[in-house]
N, C-alpha and C positions, 0 to 999 in steps of 0.2 A: 108287543108294542113297545114292555121296558128296558130294552136293549137296542131297540133303534131307536129312539128317544136318545141314550145315554151315550150314540155310537158315532151317532149322525151328526150328531149336538159337539162333542169335542171333536173329531174327526175336521168339520169346519169351519171350531173357531179359528182367527186369526193368528193368534198369545194363547200360549197359556194352558198350553190344554188337561191335561189333569188337576189344577185346579177347576177346569170347566167343569173335564168330568165330575169332580165333587160338590159339585153345584149340582149339576143338573139330576146328577142317584139326591142329590133331597129333596132336588125338587119331587123329581116321579114319585120315590116316594111317600112323600107328604102326599100328593094329588091321590094315590094305588089310596092311602087311609081313609081318606076326604072322601069318596067311589064306596070304600066297603062296608067305612059305618050306614048308612042309607039302606044296604044291600043285607044288609045280616037284620038290619030294621024289621024293613018290607018279608025277608024269609025268601030273599030271588038268590037259590044257587048258581044258578052261573055265570050269573055278577060279581058277588059273593073268588069263586074259581077265576076266575078273569082278571080281578082287584088281586088274587093271591099270587095269582103266572105273572102277573105288570112288576112287584116284587118286586119276587127271587130273578126277572129278566135283569128290572135292574141292579139290584144281587148284586150276581152273576156278573153281568160287565163290566161293574167300577173296581169288582179283586178280581178283572185276571185282568184291569188295564190298571190299577194301585202293582196289582205284581209282576207286570213289566209284560207281561207275557201275551199279547192286547197292539198289532202297531195303532198308531193315533197322528204319528208325528207328519 
């Protein structure tokens, strides 16, 4: 879901696709961190796994957008 969040948001942005991708990546990582903290407190392993996968998806798509390997124009 994190990958889709960044990719779709950057793809449909009217201008400044890369800047929007970086902003969405920061927002996605912050939200993932906010979701990770209560998951750790109640020891819900599936929620922890979901937050980690979301963060990895956000990071992966942002990395490939930065390298120019993913077309967002």
